[in-house]
N, C-alpha and C positions, 0 to 999 in steps of 0.2 A: 281176507275178504276181497273179492274182486271189485273193480270200480263199478261194474254194472249193478252190483247189489247196493251201492251207496245212493242215497237220495241225491237228486241233481244239485241241491244247494251246497253240498259238501265238497271240499277241495279234493283234487286228485293227489294221489300218493307222490307223484313226481314233483308237483309244485310244493307240497309240504317239505319234501326232502331238500329241495333247492333253498327254501327259505330257512330251514334249520341250518344249512351250511352258511347262509348269509349272516344269521344272527349269532353264530358261534363266536365270531371275533368280538363284536361290541358287547355281547352278553345281554343280560336282562336290563342293565342300566340304559341301553340304547333303544329299548322297545318303543318309547314314546317319541323318539326323534325320527322315525321312519315308518313307512307303510309296509305292511306284510299281509297282502290280501288273502293268501291261503290260510295263514294262521289266524287272521282276524275272522274269516268265515268259519273256521273250525271252532273258535272260542264262542262265537255267537250261536252257532248251530248247536253246540253242546250245552248251552245254558251257563257258560262260565262268566258271562258279563251281561249287563243289562242295557248297555248303550255305548256311544262313542267314547265317553270319558273313562269307561271301565275297561277298554280294550287291552291296554298294556297289562293291567292286573289280571284280566281274564286269560290272556295268553300265558302268563306266568302260572296261574292256577291250573290251566290245561296241561302245561308241560310237567308240573308237579304230579298231577294225576297220572299222566302217561308214564313217568318214572316209577310211580307206585305200582303201576301195572307190570312194569319190567321186573320189579322186586328190589327193595332197598338193600337186601342182602345179596343180590345177584351182581356179578361183575358188570354186566351191561347197565343195570340201574345205577350202581354207584358211579361208574365212569360217566354216565350221562349227567348225573347230578353235578359232578365236578366240572364237566365240559361247559355247562351253561350257567355255572355259578348259582345253582339252586340250594347251596348250603349257606348258612348265615354269615360265615366268615369268608366266603368266596364270591359273594355277589358282585362286588366291585373290583375283583382281582383282574389284572391284565390277562389277555387271552393266552400268552405263553405260560403264565403261572397256572392257569386253569388246565391247560393241556398237560403240563407237567404233573399236576395232581391226578388227573385222569390216567395218565400213563403209569403212575405209581400203583394204581389199583391192579393193573395187570403185571406189574413188576418189570416194565420195559422202559426204554428211553423214549423221550418225547418224539423223536424222529420216527422210530419204529411204530409207535402208537399212531402217529399221523398217517402213515402209509398203510397200516394193516388193521388195527382195531377201531380207529376213529370212524372210518366209513361204515363199519358194521354197527357201531353205536348209533350213528345218525339214522341209518336205515331202520334199525329196530325201534328207535324212538318215533319215527314217522309212522311205522306200523302200529305202535302203541297208541298214538293219537287217534288213528282210525278205529282201533279197538274201543277206545273210550266213547267214540261217536256212534258206535253200533246201537246204543240205547237211544231211542227217539226222544227228542226234546219237545217241550210244549210248543204249539204253533205261535208265530209272532203275534204280538198284541199291537194293534194300530196305535200310532202316536197321534193323538188328536191335536197336538200343538204343531204338527206339520213337519216333524223331524224324521219321518220315516218309521218303519216298523221297529219295535223294540223286542228283544229276545230275552225274556226273564228266565231265571233258573227254572228247571222243570218242576211242575207242581201238579198235585192231584187234588181232586175234590175232597170234601169232608169225609172222614172215616169214623164210623161209630165205635165208641169205646165201652158202650154199655150204658143202660139207663137213658137219659136224654143227652149224654155228653158226646161230643164229636171233636176230632182233631183234624187239622189240615196237614196233609202229608206232602212233603217236598222231596224231590230227588235232586240234590244240589250240594256243592260244597257249602258248609254252614256259613263261612265268611262272606259269601256272595249274596246272602239274603238281605232284603231291604225292609225297613219300616216294621221291624219287630222290636218291641220295647226292650226285651230281655233275651239274651242268648245264653244258654247254659253250657259250660265247659266241664268235661269230665277230668278230674284230677286225682292224684294219689293222696293219701292221708297226710303227707307232709306238705301238701299244697305246692309241690314242685312242678311247674308247667313243663310240658314237653319241649324239646328243642324245636326251633322254628322250621328246620328242614324235615322233621318227621311227618309222615302222612297221617297225622292224628288231628282230632278236633282241637285239642289243647294247643298243639303247635301252630295250626292254621289260624286260630283266633289270636294267639300271641303275636304272630307276624302281622296280621291284618290290623291289629290295634296299635302297633308300634309306630312311633314317629320316625320317619326316615329323611335323610338329606337328599339333594338332587341326584346323587350317585346311587341311591338305594340303600346306603348303609344306615343301620339303626342307630339313632341318636337318643332315643328315649324308649326303653322297653317298658311301656306303660303298665301292662298287667302284672308283670313280675315285680316291678317297683311297688305297686300298690299292695300286692299280696305280701311282700316283704314287710311293708309298714304295718299291715294287719297282724302278722305273726309277732312282730316286736311289741306292738301295743298289747297283745293278749298273752305275752310271755310264752310263745310257742316256737321260737326259732330252733330248728333242728329236732322238734318234738312232733309226734303225730297228733292229729285231731281225731275225734270220734268219726268212724265211717258214717256217711250221711250228712255230715256238716256241710253247710253252704256259706260261702263268703262272697260278698259283693265287691265289685270294683267298677270303676268307670269303664266306658267302652273305647277310650282312646280315639284313634282315627276312624273307628267304625261308626262314630257319631255322624259322619258325613253320609252314611248309608241309612240313617234313621234308627240306628241301634243306640239305646240309651244306657244300658247296664249289661255287664257280664257277671253271671252268677257262677262261681266255681264250686262244683259239687265234688267233695272228697269221697270217692267210692272205692278206689283201688288201694289195697294194702300190699306193699312190696314184701316179697320173701325171696329166698335164695335163687329160685329158678324163674322168677318173673313177678306177676301180680296175682292177687286173689281178690275177687269181687263176689260178695254175697248178695243175692237178689234183695234181701231185706234192706240193705243199705241204699238201694235204688229207691225203694218206697219212702224211706226216711228223707232222702234228698229231694224227691218230688214234693213231699209235704213241706219241707223247709223252704223250698223255692216259692211256693204259694204264700206261705206265711211271711216271708221276707218281702215279696211283692206288695202284699197288703200293708206291711209296716212302712216300707219306703214310700208308698203312694200317700199314706197319711202324713208322713213327716215332710215330704217335699211338696205336698199340695197338688201334685200332678199325677193322675192315675197311670200306673204301669199295668196295662191290661193284657198285653200279648207276651207269651213266653215260648221260646223255641228250644226244644230238647233234642239232643242227639241220642243215639242208642248208648246210654250210659254204661260204661264198663265193657263195651263190646269191641273196642279196638285193641290196644296193647294190654288192656285189662284182662283179655282172654275169655270174657263171658260169651256164651253162645248168643248171637244176635237175636234169635227168635225168643230166647228166654229173657233177654233184656227188654225186648219189645213187649212181651207179655206182662212183665211186672210194671213197665212204664204205663201200659194201658190200664191195668188194675188201679195203680196209684192215681193216675190222672182222673179216672172215672170217679173215684172216691172224693178227690179234691174238687172236681167240678160240681159234684152234687152239693157241696157246701159253699162253693164260691163260683157260681155260674157266670159271673161277669168276665172271668179270665178267658182269653182266646189262646188255645194251645196249638202249637205247631210241632210236628215231629219231622226231623230232618235225617235223611239217609243218603248214602253216596251212590247207590246202584238201584236200577230198576228191579233187579232180582230181590233185593231186600224189601223194597216197597211192596212187591207182589206178595212176599211172604207175610208181611204185616197185614195187608188187606185180607189175607186168607185166614187170619187168626180168629 
């Protein structure tokens, strides 16, 4: 995409490339200690952060999305993930170690990688950032407290789901949403969360909820720890649960964003070549989420009124996104007819997915 096609507020390719070169050495752990105006502008314009305090996390989320666009199975994507420490065990690694790991992706020495492959990796990552930004973000919202305009994750108005029910449709990484009581994570039937470097809802929520030390290393994998406790309590370690089962945990560090609970919906059944998701398990999971929200609201004495759903099973689960959205809408419509007090949010990663959902 040429620079002339970009909105004026977005950074130029050359500036993005230069800042990627600068942050390569300190890595993600150094984002908070220095200003990177082009990457900051990109994260804000793309809806990856909601204000100044979120900028380091927003830049990290933007780079992860850009790596996803390059392809986690592609040499460029894998090398970029290693170069910037976007993998859970490489985040705080020294720059020479990260470069060595990236070089190993290509099967070359660190010095050859530095001279030949690394420049291409950085160039393609800058291009991928601009590709992510092709989808327009919502306009800035004035900050009445005087702190300047805020840039929330992209959001659409209410979308009808049938009857009197509506959902609010967001185009945003789910972990960057604010002030939604419950976020739903799509899991397999063994309740094994995705790795934190995977471009999945499960992996993103796991990373966002984890407690990290100043260097960025995870010191408490909150959601995995609490799921493990649930499995032990219910006698299910190493055993599957019924598809559609929903297990609650705390929200860990996401509590700072106004998220109070994470509901883990077991919808994907592993098999030899991947995962299998049946649409009926989505309907069961939605019903279970509503029931659990009512139960926990009564037990805790504080209403849990808002629930955010991703397209369950449409990531690594392999279910067609439109089919997932269709069953979600049917299930939500039925639940809202019985429980109209709940406010439902549907979260997708791309404008194309949002447009498809609006057209259903």
